[in-house]
C-alpha positions, 0 to 999 in steps of 0.5 A, spaced: 867 305 688 873 301 687 871 297 694 864 295 691 868 293 684 872 288 689 867 285 692 863 284 686 869 281 683 870 276 689 863 274 689 863 273 682 869 268 683 866 265 689 860 263 685 864 261 679 868 256 684 862 253 687 859 252 680 865 248 678 864 244 684 857 243 683 859 241 676 863 236 678 859 233 683 853 233 679 857 229 673 858 224 679 852 223 682 847 225 676 851 220 671 850 215 676 843 216 677 842 215 669 843 208 670 842 206 677 835 203 677 838 198 672 844 197 676 840 195 682 836 190 678 843 187 676 845 187 683 839 182 685 834 188 688 827 187 686 823 192 683 819 193 689 826 194 693 828 199 688 822 203 688 822 203 696 830 205 696 829 210 691 823 213 695 827 213 702 833 216 699 829 222 696 825 222 703 832 222 707 835 227 702 830 232 703 827 231 710 834 231 713 835 238 711 831 241 716 836 238 721 842 240 717 839 247 716 838 248 724 845 246 725 848 250 720 844 257 723 846 255 730 853 253 729 855 257 723 859 252 721 857 252 714 864 250 711 864 244 715 857 241 713 859 243 706 865 239 705 863 233 709 856 233 705 860 233 699 865 228 701 859 223 703 855 224 697 860 224 691 865 218 694 859 214 695 858 213 687 865 210 686 864 205 692 858 202 688 864 199 683 866 195 689 859 192 690 859 184 689 854 180 685 848 179 688 850 185 693 844 189 692 843 190 700 850 194 700 848 198 693 842 200 696 845 202 703 850 207 698 844 210 695 841 212 701 848 215 704 849 219 697 842 222 699 844 223 706 850 227 704 846 231 699 842 233 705 848 235 710 851 240 705 845 243 701 842 248 706 849 250 708 851 251 701 845 255 699 846 259 704 854 261 702 851 262 695 846 267 697 851 271 701 855 272 694 849 272 690 846 278 693 852 282 690 851 280 683 843 279 683 840 274 687 836 271 681 842 271 677 847 268 682 843 262 683 841 261 676 849 262 674 850 256 679 844 252 676 847 253 669 854 250 671 850 245 676 846 242 670 852 242 665 855 237 670 848 233 670 848 233 662 855 231 661 855 225 667 850 221 663 853 222 656 860 220 659 857 214 661 853 213 655 860 213 651 863 208 656 858 203 655 858 204 648 866 203 648 866 197 653 860 194 650 854 191 654 855 183 654 857 184 661 852 190 663 854 189 671 861 189 669 860 195 665 856 199 670 862 197 675 867 201 670 862 207 670 862 208 677 869 207 678 871 212 673 866 217 676 871 217 682 875 222 678 870 227 678 868 225 685 875 227 687 876 233 684 869 235 687 872 234 694 879 237 692 875 244 689 871 245 695 876 244 700 880 249 696 874 254 696 874 253 704 881 256 704 880 261 699 874 264 702 873 262 709 868 267 710 863 268 704 858 272 709 862 278 708 860 279 701 853 281 704 852 287 708 849 286 715 842 288 717 838 289 723 834 283 723 830 279 727 834 273 731 828 268 732 825 264 726 817 265 725 813 263 719 811 270 716 805 270 711 809 271 705 813 264 707 807 260 709 804 262 702 810 261 698 811 254 702 804 252 700 805 254 692 812 250 692 809 244 695 803 244 690 808 245 684 813 239 687 806 235 688 804 235 681 811 235 678 813 228 676 819 225 677 823 223 670 823 216 672 816 216 670 817 219 663 823 214 662 818 209 664 813 211 659 817 212 653 820 205 654 813 202 655 811 206 649 817 205 645 817 212 643 825 212 643 830 206 642 832 203 649 839 205 649 838 213 648 833 213 654 839 216 658 840 221 653 833 224 654 835 226 661 841 229 659 837 233 654 832 235 660 838 237 664 841 242 658 834 245 657 834 246 665 841 250 665 839 255 660 832 256 663 835 257 669 839 263 666 833 266 663 829 266 669 834 268 674 835 274 670 828 275 669 827 274 677 832 280 678 827 284 674 820 282 676 821 278 682 816 272 684 812 274 677 818 270 674 816 264 678 809 264 676 811 265 668 816 259 669 810 255 672 805 256 667 810 254 662 812 247 665 804 246 668 802 242 661 808 238 660 805 232 662 800 233 657 805 232 651 808 226 655 803 222 657 797 223 652 801 221 646 806 216 643 809 222 638 817 223 639 816 230 637 810 232 642 814 227 648 820 232 646 816 238 647 814 235 654 821 234 656 823 241 654 817 244 658 819 239 664 826 242 663 824 249 664 820 247 670 826 244 673 831 250 672 826 254 675 826 249 681 833 249 682 835 257 681 829 262 682 825 258 687 832 258 692 833 266 690 826 267 692 827 264 699 833 268 700 829 274 699 824 272 704 828 269 710 833 274 714 840 271 713 841 270 720 836 264 719 837 263 712 840 256 713 833 254 717 829 257 711 833 253 706 832 247 710 824 248 711 823 250 704 827 243 701 824 239 706 817 241 704 819 241 697 822 234 698 816 231 702 811 234 697 815 231 691 815 224 694 808 224 695 806 227 689 811 222 685 808 216 689 801 218 687 802 220 680 806 213 679 799 209 682 795 214 677 799 212 671 798 205 672 790 206 672 789 211 667 795 216 664 790 221 664 789 221 671 796 223 672 795 229 667 789 231 671 793 231 678 799 234 675 796 240 671 791 242 677 797 242 682 801 246 678 796 251 676 794 252 684 801 253 685 800 259 681 794 262 685 799 261 691 804 265 688 800 271 687 797 270 694 804 271 696 806 277 692 800 280 695 801 279 702 801 284 707 807 281 710 814 282 708 814 280 700 819 278 695 821 284 692 819 286 685 826 287 683 832 285 686 836 291 689 843 291 690 846 293 697 
């Protein structure tokens, strides 16, 4: 019993430490993302270039996870990938402060490098977290991570809003340079903390009891149905840039508060992750069905109205969907995929999700330019279809996501 308490305590400390790493990391790159589009514009990039680079960056950020996940499982060098990925991701942000005027090409390269860094570390990091999360409840473990992660995503844009308010916007390019430079502080803290985590917990795999498992990866029915469901969810889940675009065009909120909308969505994301993570440990995949049902109609409130109140309600629903995506969707993967091939499982999951989100965002953006109600129709339909496939996954005869998360 005392050993179990020791393992539980160690797992909790490890999850907290990795959550704090995520907090400072998200403070860095999510803070930057809240102003990045405008910064690239000021650096001389055209709208088409910004759209192309954003799309390529996200595509690299997700598709390369398939490769990094395979490498992580083959080599078991989880920490090497996590440290190098974090370093590349967060240090690319303060480097943006060094971009000269009209240096849009350099800025675009750094944007893509930041996404590549995320791809390098993500499957390995999620695998390390899954080892410890299983000890306290998989849903709660990933939700706790997401809560701290999104706290950083909330603070980053708020900090940049304060810096811009203090320095002023007469020379906006210079103001954003200062913002990126100051984001170097949480970037360095991120790297220092992840190195410290490696020293303190060199083998997080020890948190999870070993099981007799298959050593070769194969697509089980439950995983195939699950991938179909999350790809449909991602396809219909509009990127937040479309939301801010609509809010700006319709003048729903003052322009200088648009970055705070994203901060508000991240705050909802954080608390939604905690609730649905707890619910996942109680009900399994049913929690994801409920969260998707809640978020499925966010586009109706946002894109079919110019009311600040209804738009705010839509952003809350969007935040709920985002919280589920970043927490219990990953928890479900760790329940379906054996630990010997879990990094590959996360890589496949995140690659499929990212490609579907990229294609969906592209289509939804095009539909918005034609008629906003077409965007809403596709978004709602795709997410409701995702629920159908979650139900099929639950009823699959092959190894299901358990109805409850049982502690080893």
